N, C-alpha and C positions, 0 to 999 in steps of 0.2 A: 717091926721094921720102921725106921725113920722115914720121913718124907723124902729126904735127900737120897736115901738108899732105894726107895721105890722109883724115884726118877732115874737114878743110875741104872737100876735093873732094866728099866723100860727103854732108856735112851742112850745108854753107854757113855762114851767119852765126850759127848757134847755137854754133859753136866759137869760144871766146874765148881769145886768147893775149896779151892786154894785160898789162902789168906789174902793174897793180893787182889784176886778177883772179887771176893766178898767185900773187902775194904773199899775198893774203887766204886762199887755199886751203891755205897752209902750216900754219895754226893753227886750233884750235877754242877753246872757252871754258875749256879746262883751263889755258891759259897756256903750254903746251908747243908748240914749233914744230919742223917738220921741218928737216933740214939744208940744204934748197934748194928751188927752185921746181919745180912739176910741168911737164909738156909743154904741157898745154892744159886748159881747163875747158869741158866740153860741157854746155850748159844744155838738157837734153832737155825736149820738150813732149809727146811721145807715146810710147806703148809701142814703136812701130816704130822710133823714133829710138834708144831704149835698146837694142833688139835689134841695130841696125846698129853702135852703138858697141862692143858686146860681140863681134860678129863680127870687126870690125876688130882689136880687142884680142887676140882669139884667133889670128887670122891672123898678126899681127905680134909675138905673145908679149909684149904690153905690159901691165904691171900697171895695175889700175883701182882707184880709191878712190871709193866712192859717198858723196855728200855731200848733206845736206838744208840745214838752217838754220845748221849749224856751231855749235850750242849745246852739244855734248857736252862731257863733263868728264874724258875718259880718253884723248884724243888719237886716237880711233878714226877720225875723218874727216880727219885731217891727211895731206896729200899731199906727196910729195917728188920729187926728181929722177927722170926717166924714167917718171913715172906720168901716167895720164890721170885727171882728176877728172870724174866723171859726176854732175852735179847734177840732182836731181829736184825742186828747189824750185818750178819753174814748172809742175809737174804737180800742180795744187792744186784740182782740181774735186771736187764731190760729185756722183757719178753717179746715185745712187739712194737714196731714203729710204723705208722701208716701216714705217708705223705699226703695221700689223697683225702683222707678223713681228718688229718691234723690231730692225731691222737697217738699216745704211747701208753703201753701197759708195762708197769714196772713193779718190782718188789720194793718193800719199804726201806731197806737198808742202803739204797744207793744215795750217794751224796749229791747235793744240788749241783755243785760245780762239775762233778764227773758226768752227770746226766747231760748237762748242757754241752760239755765237750764232745760227747758222743752224738748229740743231736745236731751240732753245728755242721758235721760232715754231710748231713741230709738237708742242710739249709733251713733248719728248724731250731726252736728254742722253747723252753718252759719259763714263763716270766717271773715267778716268785724269786726274790733276790734278797734274802736276809743277809745282814752283814757277816753272818757266820756261814755263808754259802759253801766255803771250802771244807767245812767240817760238819755241817748239819745234814741230816738225812731227810729224804722226802717223807718217810713215815713220821718223823718227828715234826716236820712242818705241818702235816695233816693233823696230828694229835693236838698241836697248840693253835692251829689256825694262823700260821705265821704270815708275816708281811714282808717288809724289807724296803730297800731304797727305791725300787721301781714301782711301788704300789701307787704312787701319785698318778700315774697314767695307766698302768697295766693291771691294777687290782692286786688282791691278796690270794692266798692259797684257795680260799673258798670259791673264787672266780675261775680257778684253773683246774678243778677236779670234777670229772664227770661221774665217776663211780669208785667204790672201794669194795674190796673183798674183806669180810670181817669174820673172824672166829669168835663166837660167843663164849661166855664163861663156861658153858657145859660142853664145849668142843664142836658144836655145830658150825658149819661154814655157810655164810650168806654172801650172795653177790648183789650188792646194792648199786643203784644208779643205772647207767646205760652207756652205750658207745655213741649214741646220736647226740647232736648239739641240743636238741629239744627233748624233753621227756617229763611229763607231769602225771604219770600213772601212780596213783596212791600217794602216801605221805613221802616227803623228801627225806628219807633216812640217811642219804649220803651227807646232806648238809648238817644233819643232827650229829653225825659221827665226827665231822670236821670240827676241831676245837674241843672235843670231848675229853681230851687228856687221858686216854686209856681207861676211862671209867665205864665204857659201854661194851668194849670188846677189843680184840687184837687186830689191827690193820695188817693184812698179809699181802695186799696187792692194791694197786690203784690204776685207774684209767684216767690219764691226764689230758687236758685240753692244751694243745700246742699252738704256737704262732710261727709264721714264716719269719726268718731273720729280717729285721727292719732294714730296708734299703735307704740309701742317701747318707748324708753326712751326720756327724754328731758334734754339737757345739756345747761347750762347758763354760759357765760363768761363775765367778765368785764375786760377792758383794760384801764389803766390810762396813760395819756400822759401829758407832761409838758405844751403844748399849744393846743388851739383849732384847729389850722391849722394842727398840727401833728395828732390829733385825726381824722380830716377829711381825711387826707392822708391815715391813717390806714384803714378807712372804704372804701376808693377808692381801696386800695390794696386788701381788701377782695373781693370786687366785681370783680376786674380784675383777681383774682385767679381762678374764676369759681365756688367758693363755693356758696351755696344757703341757707343762714340762714333764719329761719322763722321770726326772729326779728333782726334788727340792729338799735339801737338808739344811738344818740350822745347827750351828755349833756355838755354844755360849763361850764367854771369855775364858772361864776357868778350864773348860774342856780344850779349847783351842790352844791355850798355853801349854797344857799338859801333853797334848798330842805332838806339838812342835818339839817339846823337850824329849819326848819318847822317840821321835824320829830324827833327832839331832838336826832340826831345821832352825833357822833364825827365829828368835822370839817375836811374836806379834806385838803391836803396840798395846800397852796396858788397857784393859777394859774392852778390847775389840772383840766383837762377835761376828760370825761369818755365815752367809748363805752360800751354799754350793748348789748350782742348778745345771741340769743337763737337758738339752732338747735333742730330738732325733727325728729321722724321717725326711722326706723330700722338702718339707717346709722348715727344717731345723734352723737354718740361718735367719730367715725372716722372723721366726718366733723368738729366737735368741735376741735379735735386735730390739724387738718389741719389749721383751722382758727387761733388757738392759735399760731401756728408756724409762720403764716403770720404776725400776729400782733407783735409778739416778734421780728421778723426780722426788723420791722420799728420803734422799740423803745418803744413799749407798755409794761407796767407791767401787766401781764395777770394772772388772777385767773380763775379757772374753777371748776364748781360743777355739779354733776349729781343728786343732791338732788332737787326734784321738789319744796319743800317748801322753800328752800333757794333761788331757782331761782325766785319764785314768790315774795320773799322779795326784791330781787334785782330789779325786774321790778316795784315793788311798788314805788321805788325811782323815776323812770321816770313818773309813773302815778300821782305822787303827785305834779308835776310841776305847774299846774294851781293854786292850793292852795298856794304854796310857792310864786308865783308871786303876787297873790292877797294880801298877807301879806306885800308886799313891797310898795303898793300904787295902784292907778287906773292903769289898764293894758290894753293897746291896743295890743292884741295878733294877730300877723300877720302870713301870710301863703304864702310863695313863693316856687316854685320848680325849680330846675335846673337839667341838666344832671348829673348823679352821679359822673362822672369824674370831673365835675366843682365844686364840694363841697368845696375843699380847696380854690379855687378862690373866691367863694361866701363869705366864711368866711373872706378872705382878704378884700373884699368890705365892709363887716359889720364893720370890724376894722377901715377902712378908714372913714366910715360915723360916727362912734363913736367919732373919733378924730376931725373930721370937725365940729361936732355940740356939742361937749362937753357932750356926752351922754354915758351911759352904756346901751347896748342892749342885755340883756340875751337871749340866743338862744338855743333851742333844735332842733333836726332834726330826722326825719325818714330817717336815712342815707342809708338804704337799697334801697330807691327809690328817693333820692335827694330832699325830701320835708322838708323845714326848717320852724321853727316857731320863728321868732324874736319877742321879747317882748319890747314894749316901756312903761316905767313906768313914771307916772306923778302924780301930786296932783290935786284934784278937779274933776268935772264931765265932763268938756269940754276938748277935745284934743287940746293942745296948737299948734299954727302955726309952731313953731320950730320942733315939733314932726312930723307934717304932711310933712314939708319940708324934714326931714331926711327920712321919709317913702317913699316919692316920689323918692329920690335917690336910696333907696334900691330896690323899685319895678323896676326902670329902669335898675338897675344893673342886676337883675335876668333875665330880658328880653334880655339884651345884651349878657348874657352868654348862650342864647338858651333856657331859661326857661319861666316861666309863673307867672302871678300875684297871682294865687291861685291853690293849689294842692288839697284841700279838703274842705275848709271852705266856698267857694263861694264868689261872688261879693257883694251881698246884697246892702246895702246903703253906705258902707264904701269905696268901691273901684270902684264905677261906673265911676268916673271921669277919670280913667286910662284904662277902658276897650277898648275904640276905639283905643287907642295907640297900644295896643297889637294886636287887631284883624285887624286893618286897616279900613279905612272909608267904603270901599265897603262891607266887611264882616259884619261890625257892622250894616250897614243899612239892609243887607239881613237878619240878625238875628232879627232885629226889625220887618221886614215884616213877618217873620215866626211866631213871637209872635202874630201879628195882625190877622193871619189866625185862630189861636186858640182862641183869645180873642179880637174880633173886636172893642169892646167898651173900651178896655184898663182898665178894672176894677180889674184885678188880680195883686196884689202886685205893685201898682202904686209907681213910684219914686224909684224903686229898679232895680238893674242890668243895665238897658239900659238908665237910666236918666243921662244926661250930666250936669256937674256943670256949 
């Protein structure tokens, strides 16, 4: 009996072997595709079904790729020949909300935006705010250690998760973490699972750390600069001033022009780069005035609004970046981070690489925390070697500046060849050994993260 038949016999119609389902599971939003179709897609609805899938996978030594909404940008959820796709997208419930403890217990398939729409009625919210919030799942956020626009002030997913429920490769269920704000009993396995990209187990539940909705006004600023380096220097000046914006996003000239064209807005002046900054809370207006003065002093042309609708319109320009890049061709959306003071130097490196390889590398950045998203545009389905060579230089430049290969997208299958260089051989091997403790047969997300080219 085939593995697909065993799954179907045990789990019934939640096992999907249709051509469309198998083909869709080959790719995520990175544009990269696996070399062929997986064996089956299992659309789990319960923890028990996830456990059954993992028991069958262990018994048959069949690799498993866990998948949520498929919005990842590093190929981490791509499944290929001989693999089972375990989808948690239908596990999308909110199991508990506690206003008094400021926690929510949720299933992994709920979308960010849907969760916050539900929490808003309770006067609460969950801060992680990726640009893909309308289509990305909480489980996917946890798998990749996602960030987003609001991380300048409110942190990333790692700062907003108290515990996870994890099904191991052999089907055992672990309850990691705690419901209390503090907890240091034993090793912090919750933090180990966050950002592990499906290599340690299947996240089937999460206890989230909530905030009360921020009271007071919201102010939004834009500052236009003649060069991207000047805009990066402006963001560094804001950070150095001690101001704490909720959002600080940088859009370079190529991205800004592409987004304006995508949204049918008037074209910006040639070469113009933009900072978009938002402040919130009772001191929002005073802080916005302070930031405006800082940006004006370093050459920015600043506009400021206290109108929430206008502020959301300005932020929509930043959120439309992925669509605008897709309109230019096939896009390799990259993700490096550097210390915030090194942002101007990193943009210098990007300019150098553009000139060396005859490329244009449109780049946006979560400038509030030093996370850049350079975009490599090309034609066709396969990334040309020239693009990989340029990306190689870009990754090495980020590491030289004290940064990292990835701030929020993860390693997946696209960056595994550079992981050991950043970690060093000893740490790389130690992390492989840790994975083997959780997954001794190596069936979880084979060929991702720790695979060497």
